[in-house]
Structures are given as structure tokens and as C-alpha cells.
LUMTORFI-418901 format. One line per 4 residues: number of its first residue (from 1); their letters; for each residue x, y, z of C-alpha. Coordinates in pm, 1 decimal. Last residue first. Layout:
N
NUM	a	X Y Z ~ ...
***
This chain:
361
361	pvar	-2215.0 2772.2 516.7 ~ -2108.4 2407.5 474.5 ~ -2262.8 2283.2 152.9 ~ -2543.1 2029.7 191.2
357	wvdv	-2561.7 1657.0 126.2 ~ -2846.8 1417.8 203.9 ~ -2814.5 1039.0 228.0 ~ -3153.8 865.6 225.0
353	gagd	-3260.4 672.0 536.4 ~ -3629.7 744.9 489.4 ~ -3633.3 997.3 773.8 ~ -3341.5 1185.5 621.4
349	rahq	-2975.0 1099.1 653.6 ~ -2712.2 1367.4 707.4 ~ -2387.8 1483.2 549.2 ~ -2233.1 1830.4 549.0
345	lrge	-2004.8 1937.4 267.4 ~ -1691.3 2154.4 278.6 ~ -1513.7 1988.5 571.0 ~ -1247.9 1838.9 346.3
341	ahlf	-1370.6 1489.5 435.0 ~ -1719.8 1592.3 319.3 ~ -1572.6 1729.1 -4.3 ~ -1407.6 1393.8 -73.7
337	ctha	-1725.5 1207.1 19.1 ~ -1927.8 1425.8 -217.6 ~ -1683.1 1357.9 -500.3 ~ -1681.5 982.0 -449.6
333	ltea	-2061.9 983.8 -436.5 ~ -2081.3 1168.9 -767.3 ~ -1850.2 912.5 -928.2 ~ -2062.8 618.7 -817.4
329	cafl	-2382.9 799.1 -913.8 ~ -2258.0 877.7 -1265.0 ~ -2125.5 524.1 -1323.3 ~ -2458.3 370.2 -1219.2
325	tqle	-2644.0 625.1 -1433.1 ~ -2433.6 513.2 -1730.1 ~ -2550.4 156.3 -1666.4 ~ -2913.3 270.0 -1641.8
321	slhr	-2878.0 460.3 -1968.1 ~ -2820.5 832.2 -1944.1 ~ -3003.6 1121.3 -2107.5 ~ -2793.5 1435.1 -2077.8
317	pyla	-2787.2 1624.3 -1748.0 ~ -2471.8 1462.4 -1603.6 ~ -2389.5 1682.7 -1304.4 ~ -2757.6 1752.9 -1235.1
313	rala	-2858.9 1387.0 -1261.5 ~ -2569.8 1285.9 -1036.5 ~ -2665.6 1550.5 -780.3 ~ -3024.2 1425.6 -770.7
309	fttq	-2904.7 1069.1 -718.2 ~ -2670.0 1167.1 -434.9 ~ -2948.6 1353.4 -258.7 ~ -2938.5 1731.6 -231.5
305	perc	-2993.9 1992.7 39.3 ~ -2973.2 2349.9 -100.6 ~ -2642.0 2532.1 -139.1 ~ -2548.4 2186.6 -251.9
301	ldll	-2575.9 2267.4 -620.9 ~ -2303.7 2531.3 -592.3 ~ -2079.5 2297.7 -395.7 ~ -2127.9 2029.7 -657.6
297	rafk	-2045.4 2265.4 -944.8 ~ -1724.8 2382.2 -776.4 ~ -1612.6 2026.2 -707.0 ~ -1685.7 1929.4 -1067.8
293	rqhr	-1476.8 2216.5 -1198.1 ~ -1189.7 2105.4 -972.9 ~ -1229.6 1754.6 -1112.5 ~ -1184.0 1868.3 -1469.6
289	erla	-887.0 2087.9 -1378.8 ~ -706.9 1793.4 -1223.8 ~ -772.9 1584.0 -1533.6 ~ -634.3 1851.0 -1765.8
285	qvra	-319.3 1885.8 -1554.5 ~ -259.1 1509.7 -1555.5 ~ -302.4 1498.6 -1933.0 ~ -53.4 1775.5 -1990.9
281	rvgv	196.7 1601.8 -1765.4 ~ 158.1 1261.8 -1933.9 ~ 206.8 1394.3 -2285.3 ~ 277.5 1101.1 -2516.4
277	fpte	-6.7 875.5 -2627.2 ~ -126.1 520.1 -2677.7 ~ -488.5 487.5 -2796.6 ~ -839.5 460.0 -2647.3
273	hapl	-872.9 224.7 -2351.2 ~ -629.3 25.5 -2138.0 ~ -358.3 288.1 -2175.7 ~ 0.7 257.5 -2306.2
269	vlvd	172.0 585.0 -2215.9 ~ 493.8 672.7 -2399.3 ~ 700.0 885.9 -2162.9 ~ 834.5 1209.4 -2316.9
265	apla	738.9 1437.3 -2028.1 ~ 943.0 1239.1 -1777.4 ~ 744.5 1102.3 -1480.9 ~ 670.2 1334.9 -1188.0
261	elrd	314.8 1393.2 -1315.2 ~ 243.7 1023.9 -1258.1 ~ 312.9 1047.6 -886.4 ~ 99.3 1360.3 -847.0
257	ltal	-181.0 1193.7 -1043.4 ~ -163.4 910.3 -790.2 ~ -242.7 1159.0 -513.1 ~ -551.1 1269.6 -709.6
253	wgrl	-663.7 906.8 -731.2 ~ -612.2 845.0 -360.4 ~ -816.6 1151.1 -269.7 ~ -1085.4 1039.1 -515.9
249	pdad	-1108.6 699.6 -351.3 ~ -1213.1 837.5 -12.2 ~ -1388.0 547.8 160.4 ~ -1158.1 275.6 39.2
245	paav	-1290.1 6.0 275.2 ~ -1569.3 109.0 311.1 ~ -1860.8 339.5 241.1 ~ -2121.2 586.9 365.7
241	pcgg	-1999.6 840.9 616.8 ~ -1656.5 906.4 463.9 ~ -1423.9 1020.6 742.1 ~ -1114.1 1038.1 523.8
237	ygvv	-1053.2 666.8 564.7 ~ -1365.2 510.9 709.2 ~ -1653.8 620.1 927.0 ~ -1936.1 395.8 826.2
233	gagd	-2305.7 458.6 844.2 ~ -2568.0 578.4 1090.0 ~ -2538.4 280.8 1322.9 ~ -2166.4 322.5 1384.7
229	vgae	-2025.6 77.9 1135.2 ~ -1649.1 116.1 1127.6 ~ -1553.6 -244.3 1077.2 ~ -1836.2 -450.1 933.2
225	gpga	-2121.4 -570.8 1150.3 ~ -2393.9 -430.1 929.8 ~ -2282.6 -372.7 571.2 ~ -2040.6 -124.5 423.3
221	ldge	-2114.1 2.4 77.4 ~ -1820.9 -75.6 -149.5 ~ -2008.3 -340.0 -347.9 ~ -2254.3 -81.6 -477.1
217	wigv	-1972.8 143.1 -589.1 ~ -1787.3 447.6 -463.9 ~ -1640.7 602.5 -773.5 ~ -1343.6 718.8 -971.7
213	vpsi	-1452.2 651.5 -1328.9 ~ -1153.8 686.5 -1557.2 ~ -1136.8 1033.4 -1710.0 ~ -1173.8 1032.8 -2085.6
209	gpll	-950.5 1129.1 -2375.0 ~ -595.7 1015.5 -2298.6 ~ -646.4 755.7 -2024.0 ~ -444.8 731.3 -1701.4
205	qdga	-522.4 477.8 -1428.0 ~ -719.8 244.5 -1655.1 ~ -414.2 39.2 -1753.2 ~ -107.5 263.1 -1735.6
201	ilia	168.7 70.2 -1908.1 ~ 431.6 344.1 -1884.4 ~ 720.1 349.8 -2131.1 ~ 1038.6 557.4 -2107.0
197	revc	1253.1 265.8 -2233.7 ~ 1520.0 287.3 -1964.2 ~ 1271.5 390.6 -1693.3 ~ 1026.3 107.1 -1757.0
193	ylcv	698.1 174.5 -1577.3 ~ 429.7 -82.1 -1496.9 ~ 93.1 16.9 -1351.0 ~ -91.5 -204.7 -1103.2
189	haps	-417.8 -72.1 -957.5 ~ -438.1 -96.0 -579.4 ~ -782.3 23.9 -462.8 ~ -958.3 69.7 -798.7
185	hgrg	-1029.7 385.8 -994.2 ~ -901.4 565.9 -687.0 ~ -553.8 434.8 -633.7 ~ -251.0 366.4 -852.3
181	flvq	24.7 128.2 -757.2 ~ 352.7 160.0 -945.2 ~ 550.5 -155.4 -1023.2 ~ 887.1 -70.6 -1180.5
177	wadd	977.4 -258.0 -1496.3 ~ 1332.0 -382.0 -1554.6 ~ 1398.5 -487.4 -1912.6 ~ 1603.0 -773.0 -2057.1
173	girl	1306.6 -1009.7 -2078.9 ~ 1053.2 -889.7 -1825.8 ~ 1208.4 -829.8 -1482.4 ~ 951.5 -689.9 -1240.6
169	tdgd	1087.3 -444.0 -988.3 ~ 862.7 -393.6 -687.3 ~ 786.1 -38.6 -573.7 ~ 420.9 -101.9 -492.0
165	hlfa	377.2 -471.6 -434.5 ~ 290.0 -757.1 -669.7 ~ 134.5 -1085.4 -562.9 ~ 265.3 -1407.0 -716.3
161	faar	-59.7 -1599.5 -744.5 ~ -111.1 -1974.9 -781.4 ~ -96.4 -2021.0 -402.5 ~ -413.5 -1813.1 -364.9
157	pplp	-616.9 -2089.7 -521.7 ~ -714.4 -2072.3 -889.8 ~ -963.4 -1819.3 -1020.1 ~ -1297.1 -1912.5 -1172.0
153	ahta	-1361.2 -1711.4 -1491.1 ~ -1484.9 -1365.1 -1408.7 ~ -1838.5 -1250.7 -1356.1 ~ -2022.4 -923.4 -1382.2
149	apra	-2319.9 -921.8 -1145.5 ~ -2654.5 -976.5 -1310.7 ~ -2876.8 -669.3 -1308.0 ~ -3206.8 -741.4 -1130.3
145	cawe	-3120.3 -541.9 -817.6 ~ -2995.6 -247.9 -1024.5 ~ -3304.6 -243.4 -1245.3 ~ -3540.4 -253.3 -945.4
141	vmaa	-3352.1 25.8 -765.9 ~ -3361.9 233.7 -1083.7 ~ -3736.1 179.0 -1125.0 ~ -3798.3 266.4 -758.8
137	paga	-3645.5 611.6 -796.0 ~ -3294.9 670.3 -657.0 ~ -3245.3 851.0 -327.0 ~ -2880.4 747.1 -299.1
133	rrwy	-2958.9 558.9 22.9 ~ -3213.2 351.7 -166.4 ~ -2961.2 284.6 -440.2 ~ -2686.8 161.7 -209.1
129	aavr	-2918.4 -39.2 15.7 ~ -3055.7 -241.5 -276.8 ~ -2708.6 -312.5 -412.9 ~ -2563.9 -400.6 -71.2
125	aahg	-2835.4 -656.6 -10.0 ~ -2763.0 -826.0 -342.0 ~ -2385.2 -830.7 -280.7 ~ -2389.5 -1007.2 55.3
121	tdrr	-2046.0 -1161.8 -6.6 ~ -1939.8 -1205.0 -370.8 ~ -1789.0 -858.8 -386.2 ~ -1551.0 -943.5 -101.9
117	sltr	-1401.4 -1234.1 -297.5 ~ -1294.6 -1017.7 -590.7 ~ -1186.0 -735.9 -361.0 ~ -923.8 -963.8 -208.0
113	weve	-740.4 -1007.2 -538.6 ~ -732.5 -629.3 -581.8 ~ -572.7 -590.7 -238.2 ~ -322.5 -866.3 -315.3
109	smsl	-195.4 -675.9 -616.9 ~ -185.6 -873.1 -938.7 ~ 18.1 -1163.1 -1073.9 ~ -82.5 -1498.4 -1218.6
105	ragl	174.2 -1763.7 -1309.0 ~ 123.9 -1942.0 -1638.8 ~ -14.5 -2295.1 -1665.4 ~ -136.7 -2209.6 -2013.6
101	rehl	-499.5 -2324.5 -2027.1 ~ -574.1 -2313.2 -1654.2 ~ -394.3 -1983.4 -1607.8 ~ -562.2 -1836.6 -1916.1
97	wgal	-904.8 -1940.4 -1786.1 ~ -835.7 -1797.1 -1440.8 ~ -721.4 -1463.6 -1583.0 ~ -1016.5 -1446.5 -1824.0
93	gvhd	-1222.5 -1171.1 -1664.0 ~ -942.0 -988.6 -1483.0 ~ -922.4 -678.1 -1704.1 ~ -1272.3 -636.9 -1851.7
89	phah	-1416.4 -765.2 -1523.0 ~ -1259.4 -501.7 -1296.6 ~ -1009.0 -646.6 -1048.8 ~ -697.7 -451.6 -1138.8
85	tvvv	-381.1 -446.9 -1351.6 ~ -375.0 -822.0 -1408.4 ~ -37.9 -975.4 -1500.3 ~ -34.6 -1312.8 -1674.2
81	rsva	303.4 -1487.4 -1662.4 ~ 544.4 -1706.6 -1856.3 ~ 340.5 -1763.0 -2172.4 ~ 455.9 -1999.3 -2448.0
77	gggp	304.4 -1885.1 -2778.3 ~ 501.0 -2117.2 -3003.1 ~ 805.2 -1894.0 -3027.0 ~ 629.9 -1634.8 -3237.8
73	lsal	263.7 -1590.5 -3142.6 ~ 3.8 -1726.8 -3384.8 ~ -150.8 -1996.5 -3164.6 ~ -174.6 -1751.4 -2874.1
69	vrsw	-359.7 -1499.9 -3090.3 ~ -612.5 -1750.9 -3223.5 ~ -696.7 -1893.2 -2879.9 ~ -703.6 -1542.9 -2731.7
65	idrt	-956.6 -1430.5 -2991.8 ~ -1179.5 -1732.1 -2927.2 ~ -1165.5 -1671.8 -2550.9 ~ -1275.0 -1312.2 -2610.7
61	saan	-1572.3 -1420.7 -2820.8 ~ -1672.9 -1679.1 -2559.7 ~ -1682.9 -1417.3 -2286.0 ~ -1503.1 -1364.3 -1955.2
57	lgtd	-1401.9 -1010.7 -2041.9 ~ -1052.5 -901.7 -2138.5 ~ -721.0 -1046.0 -2018.8 ~ -479.3 -796.4 -1872.5
53	lllw	-101.2 -787.6 -1932.9 ~ 24.5 -1103.6 -2100.0 ~ 391.9 -1197.5 -2061.9 ~ 546.3 -1393.1 -2348.9
49	hagd	817.7 -1657.4 -2359.7 ~ 1163.3 -1711.2 -2510.4 ~ 1292.3 -1406.8 -2324.5 ~ 985.7 -1227.4 -2193.4
45	rlly	830.5 -1057.2 -2497.5 ~ 548.1 -834.7 -2379.2 ~ 183.1 -874.8 -2482.4 ~ -53.4 -588.4 -2405.6
41	vnvh	-426.2 -551.8 -2347.9 ~ -646.4 -272.8 -2476.2 ~ -1016.7 -280.4 -2392.2 ~ -1294.5 -217.6 -2640.5
37	dfdf	-1650.7 -102.4 -2706.0 ~ -1717.8 190.8 -2476.8 ~ -2091.4 189.4 -2538.6 ~ -2076.7 -165.1 -2404.6
33	plpl	-2033.9 -519.2 -2539.7 ~ -1652.3 -508.8 -2507.2 ~ -1412.0 -618.9 -2781.1 ~ -1039.7 -692.2 -2735.3
29	rlwe	-756.7 -477.6 -2875.9 ~ -407.5 -625.0 -2871.9 ~ -97.6 -404.3 -2847.0 ~ 241.6 -570.8 -2884.2
25	igpa	564.3 -503.8 -2696.7 ~ 897.5 -669.6 -2789.4 ~ 1027.3 -366.5 -2977.4 ~ 774.4 -86.8 -2929.9
21	vvqr	408.0 -38.3 -3025.8 ~ 371.3 -352.7 -3239.5 ~ 9.0 -407.8 -3341.1 ~ -206.6 -711.7 -3277.9
17	qgaa	-554.7 -789.4 -3413.6 ~ -850.9 -931.6 -3220.9 ~ -1058.6 -615.1 -3254.6 ~ -905.4 -395.4 -3521.6
13	psea	-572.0 -235.7 -3442.9 ~ -567.9 139.4 -3382.3 ~ -459.0 382.7 -3650.4 ~ -231.2 684.8 -3675.9
9	fpyv	-3.2 563.7 -3399.0 ~ 224.6 815.1 -3224.3 ~ -58.3 1012.2 -3060.6 ~ 80.5 1335.5 -2916.6
5	laql	-99.1 1515.2 -2635.3 ~ -79.6 1891.4 -2633.0 ~ 227.4 2058.8 -2490.2 ~ 220.1 2228.8 -2151.6
1	m	233.0 2608.8 -2152.8
***
């Protein structure tokens, strides 16, 4: 039997406060204005400088915290590099601002960098199409179209970035950190693993208490003229009929779990939400089991034709806010596309252009 998770730290730092988690590594918690109210970022000693990993939202309160933290860092707060795990706004939000303020190099995966520009192209049309194809009621479509897109501080030109690649070795101070790309939650999520210190900085890829949302999002819906459009939808990786470019994110996420499960059992995991923990293999097993239960429930529901929106409401029956409904639909769509690629779900579009899913007899 796998051991339960172990949490080495009895308390988490308050918002804007730092806590040492290992020699030369500090944990900073930044506030988020959501039900999930924080993101963890990390500061690593890099010789006489510091490396910052993730940045928080592009918000005045977050900028104020960074200004105070940087002024209080030993060594004058000189920063050598800002590493961004992935392109979600609570991680990349202030990368451009920190670069401009500090002159530090920026590093992330090139795929994640490209997603930032792709989301700005034809986004409003994609949002409306996404929710109509999901079979959402008019009120949800209206809310989604009126919702302002999350923004990040302006990023510098491409030349300011030192892109990271899966398998790279990043030297931070005296330590060698291996770059591991995770998929699913985002296309090329950067994790950092130090073999000698048995520490994994996991970002959103592996969290102790919740499963990161693995979804197909509004901005992922392929538009007319994009590669793979066949008139009825898009045939992308895994044969997903609705989205591009990462049309089967759940398959990539499950494959990443296999990579993480191969790490030593005693690795200290530093996640982007909740608290650091030990027990990577137990957590991987629990996450796999969760998704297998969801597959079984979806197949049972799809004995009769179902829209994506109806499936999301059935999978998450409690009352959801509009934002929570967005997460639920994105994750439901990723699961249906996975099962479609496995040949276990059929996909069609009804006369109104709504996606309909049904279990293969």
C-alpha cells in the first residue's frame, strides 16, 4: 500500500510573506481574487542573485507585494532570471513587469509563449462558438462573451526570452535542475527537478489536494481556415473533433503522471497551490483513480445522447458559479475527446451545430 501524503510544514505563509522550505529556496504566497485564493511562487538563491519562479496576477496588490519582497531580499534583491511555468495569468501575469523593473532574463517554454499571442487572435468569436457548441443556455453564452479576458503585463520582444526545452539542465547556484515538461493542464508546462536535493517544483502539474483542471478551453477552439478544419470541426491530435492545437490534453496529462511516478518516493514537491508535500507516487495513483471514475460516469451518462454542457452539469451537480461552470465544461470536453479518441464515444453535431456525445454500443 502506498503511503499517505506527508506535509512537512505545519503552517503556510500569509499572503505576501516568505517561508524557507529548503536552504536557498523560499516560498512566497500571493493572493488571488477567486474562490481559490492564492498562488505559490518560489525564490531560489542563484549565487549572489535570486531566481524567481512564477509571478502572480497582473494586479496592483501583487506588484506592491513584489516591491516589498524584492526590497527585503538578502543581497540587495538582484534577480538573475524569472522562470514562468506556464501561460496562465496567475503564473505569467507580471513576467513583463518584473523584466522591465529588474532587467532579468525571462524563461518559459516556447509553446507556452506562443499560446499567449494565439489567445489574442479572434478570441471573442471563439468564445461564442465554444459555448453554443457546448449546448449552453443563452445566459451562459452572454456571460462568457461579456467576461473580460485575463490579461498579463506587456511582454518584451522574443529576444528577451531564453526558451526552455524538455530535458534541459538549468544551473541555479550550485544546483543542477532538470527541466521536465508537463502536458494537459497547459501544453508545455515547465517543472524543475533537482536530483541531488530530491525536490520537484511542480507548478500546477501536481497538486496535493485537488486535480488541476485539464480542459479544452474557449481559446482552444479552432477557427475557420486553421489547420485541420474539415467543415464539421477539427481533426487534431488524437482525432478530437472540436479543438486545436492540443486536441487531447488529458492523454498528455496522464502520460506526464507516468513520468512523475518514476521519481523517488521521498521527493519534496513544491506546488503552485496548497502546500508542499511528500508522496508523489501516492498522489499520482489517486489522480489516476479519480479520472477513471470520471470516465466510467461519462460513459454511463452517454448511453443516451448528451451535450457537453449537460454532461458537465451531471458530473458537477452542486451549484456552480459561471467561472466554475467554465472549468467544468472545459474539463468535461477534455474527457469526452479522450474517450472519442479511444473509440468509446461517438461524436456528432445536431441541426443547431451543438456537439452531441453518445457511448459506442
